[in-house]
C-alpha positions in Angstrom: 29.2 19.9 0.9 27.3 17.7 -1.7 24.1 19.0 -3.1 22.2 15.8 -2.1 23.2 12.4 -1.0 23.1 9.6 1.5 25.9 7.9 3.4 26.2 5.6 6.4 27.9 6.8 9.5 28.3 6.1 13.2 27.6 8.9 15.6 27.2 7.3 19.0 23.8 5.6 18.7 24.0 2.7 16.2 24.4 2.8 12.4 22.8 5.8 10.8 22.3 7.1 7.3 23.0 10.8 6.6 20.6 12.5 4.2 21.2 16.0 3.0 18.4 18.3 1.7 18.8 21.7 0.2 16.4 24.7 0.2 16.7 28.3 -0.9 16.2 30.5 2.1 16.3 34.3 1.6 18.8 33.9 -1.3 21.0 31.4 0.5 21.0 27.6 0.3 20.1 25.9 3.5 21.5 22.4 3.8 19.7 20.1 6.3 21.7 17.0 7.3 19.4 14.3 8.7 21.1 11.5 10.6 18.6 8.6 10.5 18.9 5.2 12.2 19.1 2.5 9.6 16.1 0.9 11.2 14.1 4.0 10.1 12.4 4.3 13.5 14.3 7.2 15.1 16.6 10.1 14.4 19.5 11.1 16.6 20.7 14.5 15.3 20.3 17.1 12.6 22.4 20.1 11.6 22.0 23.1 9.4 24.6 24.7 7.3 23.9 27.9 5.3 26.0 29.2 2.5 25.5 31.8 -0.2 24.6 30.8 -3.7 27.0 32.9 -5.9 26.3 33.6 -9.5 29.0 31.1 -10.4 27.1 28.4 -8.5 23.7 29.4 -9.6 23.6 26.7 -12.3 24.9 24.0 -10.0 22.7 21.1 -8.8 22.7 22.6 -5.3 21.3 25.9 -6.5 19.1 25.0 -9.5 15.4 24.6 -9.0 15.4 25.5 -5.4 13.4 28.6 -5.6 10.3 26.6 -6.0 10.9 24.9 -2.7 11.5 28.1 -0.6 10.4 27.6 2.9 10.5 31.1 4.3 13.0 33.3 6.2 13.7 30.7 8.9 14.3 27.0 8.8 13.6 24.6 11.6 15.2 21.2 12.0 13.3 18.5 10.3 12.6 15.4 12.3 11.9 11.8 11.2 9.4 10.0 13.2 6.6 7.5 13.0 3.1 7.9 14.4 2.6 6.3 17.8 -1.2 5.8 17.9 -2.4 2.3 17.8 -4.4 1.2 14.8 -7.7 -0.6 15.2 -7.9 -4.4 14.9 -7.8 -5.7 11.4 -10.4 -8.4 11.9 -13.6 -8.2 10.0 -17.0 -9.5 11.0 -18.1 -10.5 7.6 -16.6 -14.0 8.2 -14.6 -15.0 11.3 -10.8 -15.5 10.7 -9.7 -19.1 10.1 -9.7 -20.3 13.7 -7.0 -23.0 13.3 -4.6 -20.6 11.8 -5.0 -18.0 14.6 -4.8 -20.5 17.3 -1.7 -22.1 15.9 0.1 -18.8 15.8 -1.5 -17.5 19.0 -1.4 -14.0 17.6 -3.5 -11.0 18.6 -4.5 -9.2 15.5 -4.3 -5.8 17.0 -1.3 -4.1 15.5 0.4 -1.0 16.5 2.9 1.3 14.8 5.8 3.1 16.4 9.1 1.8 17.7 7.7 -1.7 17.8 5.4 -1.3 14.8 6.7 -4.4 13.1 6.0 -6.8 15.9 3.3 -9.1 17.0 2.6 -10.0 20.6 1.7 -13.6 21.2 -0.4 -15.1 24.0 2.8 -16.1 25.8 4.0 -12.5 26.0 6.8 -13.2 23.4 7.3 -11.2 20.3 7.8 -11.9 16.7 8.3 -9.9 13.5 5.7 -9.6 10.8 6.3 -10.5 7.2 8.2 -7.8 5.1 9.7 -6.3 8.2 13.3 -6.2 9.6 13.7 -8.5 12.6 16.6 -6.3 13.7 14.8 -3.0 13.4 14.7 -2.5 17.2 18.5 -3.0 17.5 18.0 -6.5 18.8 16.8 -9.6 17.1 13.0 -10.2 17.3 12.5 -13.6 15.6 10.3 -13.9 12.6 6.7 -15.1 13.2 5.8 -18.7 12.7 6.2 -19.8 9.1 8.5 -16.9 8.1 12.3 -17.1 7.3 15.0 -14.5 8.0 16.2 -13.5 4.5 19.2 -11.2 3.8 19.2 -8.9 0.8 19.7 -5.5 -0.8 16.0 -5.2 -0.9 15.8 -1.6 -2.2 18.9 -1.8 -4.5 20.6 1.0 -2.5 23.6 -1.1 -1.3 22.0 -1.3 2.1 21.8 -4.9 3.1 19.3 -5.9 5.8 17.1 -8.8 6.8 13.4 -9.2 6.1 11.0 -11.8 7.4 9.6 -13.7 4.3 7.8 -17.0 3.7 10.5 -18.0 1.3 13.9 -16.4 0.5 13.9 -17.9 -3.0 11.2 -16.1 -5.0 13.1 -12.8 -5.3 16.8 -12.2 -5.7 18.8 -11.6 -2.4 21.7 -9.9 -4.1 21.8 -6.5 -6.0 21.2 -8.0 -9.4 18.7 -7.0 -12.0 15.2 -7.1 -10.6 12.7 -9.6 -12.0 11.1 -8.6 -15.3 7.4 -8.4 -15.6 5.3 -9.0 -18.7 2.8 -6.4 -17.7 3.3 -3.0 -19.2 2.6 -1.0 -16.1 5.1 -2.9 -14.1 8.5 -2.8 -15.8 10.3 -4.9 -13.2 9.6 -6.3 -9.8 11.4 -5.9 -6.4 10.5 -7.5 -3.0 8.4 -5.3 -0.8 10.5 -2.6 0.9 9.9 -1.1 4.3 8.3 1.9 2.5 5.7 -0.3 0.7 2.2 0.3 1.9 1.4 -3.5 1.7 1.5 -6.2 4.4 0.3 -9.8 4.4 -3.2 -10.1 5.8 -4.2 -12.1 8.8 -7.8 -13.1 7.8 -9.3 -15.2 5.0 -12.9 -14.0 4.9 -14.5 -16.0 2.1 -11.6 -18.4 1.6 -10.5 -21.3 3.8 -7.1 -23.1 3.8 -5.2 -25.2 6.3 -2.1 -23.2 5.1 -3.4 -20.0 6.7 -3.3 -16.6 5.0 -0.3 -16.4 2.6 1.6 -13.5 1.2 4.3 -15.1 -0.9 4.5 -14.5 -4.6 4.1 -10.7 -4.3 6.3 -7.6 -4.6 6.3 -4.0 -5.8 6.8 -2.5 -9.3 9.4 -0.2 -10.6 9.3 2.1 -13.6 11.6 1.9 -16.6 14.2 3.9 -14.7 14.2 1.4 -11.8 12.3 3.8 -9.4 10.1 1.8 -7.1 6.4 2.6 -6.8 5.8 2.0 -3.1 2.0 2.1 -3.6 2.1 -0.8 -6.1 1.6 -4.5 -5.8 2.6 -7.2 -8.2 1.3 -10.8 -7.7 2.6 -13.7 -9.7 1.3 -17.2 -9.0 4.0 -18.7 -11.3 6.6 -17.8 -8.6 5.1 -19.8 -5.8 5.7 -23.5 -5.3 2.0 -24.2 -4.5 -0.6 -21.9 -5.9 -3.4 -23.4 -3.9 -4.2 -21.2 -0.9 -5.7 -18.0 0.4 -3.5 -15.1 -0.6 -4.1 -11.7 0.8 -2.3 -8.3 1.1 -3.6 -5.3 3.0 -2.8 -1.7 3.9 -3.3 -1.9 7.6 -0.8 0.9 8.2 -2.5 3.2 5.8 -6.1 3.4 6.8 -8.3 6.4 5.9 -11.7 8.0 6.4 -13.9 7.8 3.3 -15.5 11.1 4.2 -12.1 12.8 3.5 -11.9 11.3 0.0 -12.9 13.0 -3.3 -11.3 10.6 -5.7 -9.3 7.3 -5.9 -7.2 6.5 -9.0 -5.1 3.5 -10.0 -3.8 1.5 -12.9 -4.4 -2.3 -13.2 -3.3 -5.1 -15.6 -3.4 -8.9 -15.5 -2.7 -12.0 -17.5 -3.6 -15.7 -17.2 -6.2 -15.2 -14.4 -9.0 -17.2 -15.9 -10.8 -19.7 -13.7 -9.6 -17.8 -10.6 -11.3 -15.7 -8.0 -9.0 -12.7 -7.9 -9.7 -9.3 -6.6 -6.6 -7.1 -7.4 -7.9 -4.0 -5.6 -10.8 -3.4 -3.2 -11.6 -1.6 0.0 -13.7 -2.1 3.1 -14.1 -0.8 6.6 -14.0 -2.6 10.0 -16.4 -3.8 11.3 -17.9 -5.2 8.1 -21.7 -5.3 8.8 -24.0 -7.2 6.5 -25.6 -6.9 4.0 -22.7 -6.4 1.6 -24.6 -3.6 -0.2 -24.7 -1.5 3.0 -21.3 -2.6 4.4 -19.3 0.0 2.5 -17.3 -2.5 0.6 -16.1 -1.4 -2.8 -14.7 -4.0 -5.2 -13.0 -1.9 -7.8 -11.6 -4.8 -9.8 -12.9 -8.4 -9.1 -13.3 -11.6 -11.0 -16.9 -12.1 -9.9 -18.6 -14.1 -11.2 -15.6 -16.0 -12.5 -14.4 -15.7 -15.3 -15.7 -12.1 -15.9 -14.1 -9.0 -14.3 -16.4 -6.4 -12.9 -16.7 -3.5 -10.3 -19.0 -4.6 -7.5 -20.7 -2.4 -4.9 -23.0 -5.1 -3.5 -26.1 -3.6 -5.1 -27.6 -7.0 -5.5 -28.6 -7.0 -1.8 -28.6 -3.3 -0.9 -32.3 -3.0 -1.4 -32.0 0.3 -3.3 -33.2 -0.6 -6.8 -32.0 1.8 -9.5 -30.1 4.0 -7.1 -27.3 1.4 -6.8 -25.9 -0.2 -9.9 -23.1 -2.8 -10.0 -21.1 -2.8 -13.2 -21.6 -4.9 -16.3 -18.7 -7.3 -17.0 -16.0 -5.1 -18.5 -13.2 -7.6 -18.7 -12.3 -11.3 -18.5 -9.8 -13.1 -16.3 -7.8 -14.3 -19.2 -6.3 -10.9 -19.9 -6.8 -7.2 -19.3 -5.7 -6.6 -22.9 -3.4 -3.8 -21.9 -3.7 -1.8 -18.7 -6.8 -0.1 -17.4 -7.2 3.0 -15.4 -9.9 3.0 -12.7 -11.3 6.1 -11.1 -13.7 6.3 -8.1 -15.3 9.6 -7.3 -17.4 10.9 -4.5 -19.3 14.2 -5.0 -20.3 16.7 -2.3 -23.7 14.9 -1.9 -22.0 11.6 -1.1 -22.8 10.0 -4.5 -20.2 7.4 -5.5 -19.2 6.4 -9.1 -16.7 4.0 -10.5 -15.4 4.7 -14.0 -13.2 2.8 -16.5 -10.8 5.2 -18.2 -8.7 5.0 -21.3 -5.0 5.2 -20.1 -3.2 8.5 -20.6 -6.3 10.1 -22.2 -8.5 9.7 -19.1 -11.6 9.5 -21.1 -13.9 7.7 -18.6 -17.0 5.7 -18.8 -19.0 5.2 -15.7 -19.5 1.5 -14.9 -21.0 1.4 -11.4 -22.7 3.9 -9.2 -24.2 4.3 -5.7 -26.4 7.3 -4.9 -26.0 8.8 -1.4 -23.3 6.2 -0.6 -22.0 8.1 2.4 -25.5 8.5 3.8 -26.4 4.8 3.6 -23.5 2.5 4.3 -22.7 1.5 7.8 -19.1 3.0 8.2 -20.3 6.6 7.5 -23.8 6.8 9.0 -25.2 7.5 12.5 -22.3 9.6 13.5 -19.6 7.0 12.4 -16.6 7.8 10.3 -14.9 4.4 10.4 -11.5 3.7 8.8 -11.1 2.0 5.5 -8.2 0.1 4.1 -7.2 -1.4 0.7 -7.0 -5.1 0.0 -5.6 -7.3 -2.8 -6.3 -11.0 -2.8 -6.5 -14.3 -4.6 -8.9 -16.9 -3.0 -7.8 -20.3 -4.4 -8.5 -23.1 -2.0 -12.0 -23.7 -0.5 -15.0 -21.6 0.3 -15.6 -20.1 3.8 -18.9 -18.3 3.2 -21.5 -17.6 0.5 -19.1 -15.5 -1.5 -17.3 -18.5 -2.8 -20.4 -19.9 -4.5 -21.8 -16.5 -5.4 -18.7 -15.6 -7.4 -18.5 -19.1 -8.9 -15.0 -19.6 -7.5 -13.0 -22.8 -8.1 -9.7 -24.2 -6.9 -7.2 -23.8 -9.7 -3.8 -25.5 -8.9 -2.5 -24.8 -12.4 -3.1 -21.0 -12.4 -0.5 -18.8 -14.0 -2.2 -15.6 -13.0 -0.2 -12.4 -12.5 -1.5 -8.9 -11.9 -0.3 -5.5 -11.0 -1.9 -2.5 -9.4 0.2 0.7 -9.7 0.0 4.5 -9.2 -2.6 4.4 -6.5 -3.6 8.0 -5.7 -6.2 9.3 -3.1 -7.4 12.8 -3.6 -8.9 14.7 -0.7 -12.0 16.9 -0.5 -9.9 19.9 0.3 -6.3 21.0 0.0 -5.2 18.9 3.1 -3.8 15.5 2.0 -5.7 12.4 3.2 -2.4 11.1 4.5 -0.9 14.3 6.0 2.3 13.0 7.7 5.1 13.5 5.1 7.4 11.1 7.0 4.9 8.2 6.8 5.1 5.5 4.1 1.4 6.3 3.4 2.2 9.8 2.1 2.9 8.3 -1.3 -0.8 7.6 -1.6 -1.7 11.3 -1.8 -2.6 12.5 -5.3 0.5 14.1 -6.9 2.6 13.1 -3.9 5.6 12.5 -6.1 5.4 16.1 -7.3 4.8 17.8 -4.0 7.5 20.1 -2.6 8.8 20.0 0.9 5.9 20.7 3.3 6.0 23.9 5.4 3.7 24.5 8.4 1.4 21.6 7.4 0.6 23.0 3.9 1.7 21.4 0.7 2.5 23.2 -2.5 2.5 21.5 -5.9 5.5 22.2 -8.1 
């Protein structure tokens, strides 16, 4: 039996992929075969085979390095599943969604995950598939939502061809050729968003208005030099879209979290050619967004506001807290990040929040913004609330929809060549329990050191 691998097979309930995992159990190698539906929404069977690791085999791939992943004297069957609980609506009260767009699509913004987690239910009780999802994932065709096209490709470069709903099939290659190159050092090459990506196209436009609705074209995910995808990452390139005027937004609706569970958030960011553009590569907020901004809980980690400077904004200008809340000074310009930056947000045990700008690799950090007693003041975490947050990445490049457009000195820039990347997003918890504790979820990659975690056992996680 191979030490590790993947293959496609048919075992009575649609096409499946067989994954084999190996563990050292009481001196023997336990091989778990997972038969997974190719739509990644259910499993049909699993089997366990035990064999002895002889001294001759001890140096083989199947036997080496497994002692660190020991899981005890007994091994249960692993199951692949998705959460079935409905997520809260993704609308935000800061500014109503663009009414014409929502009415034309007749889409309820309340999304659920589970066996139908990639679908939208319309007012006419018909269904459609969201952007970056497989319209055949249920086993039957669920047509792409209005404005999306059914595009065939080897999206993860694993020789597994399947359809995705995209605004345009052209921006990214639909054959297993070399991924697009990036000129940003933290993003070696670019692939289309895969099913395991944390990012989806947003539904709301907040401070931006456009008759084109909210757009998600021109974006993908980064790989490292070895071609390994970073499923937490997002790469946006306005040079790849036919029309750069519009309201572009990507969100992590499927990966929401409670800020009270967070100790630290880290990520890398880089950009080029984003002058004269209101871009916000990475920020977070909680629904409902309750004014004023300085007490809404919104954290703009990296934002061109006011254009053309780049800052970290906590909304202190209208929080009414004087020196206990400090927005950052401009620490960058939209023209170039001049290499990549590492950003770190921390929350201490007293609820004090700080945002720091760090030197890459050395992690020597300088605090640039702070908010004393953040958790005890902002709406999402006070008066008994523990509301969910989500991450957002956007470019507002059409027309203003609220005071934010003028406040950030935004302009429409039809000639922008902006591209940016956010990579290696990590969320550290206040204890030893990961913020995203389901190891089968695509959100698990957001946990700090998730790529170095061993196989979970009984809900606890051991770093290698």
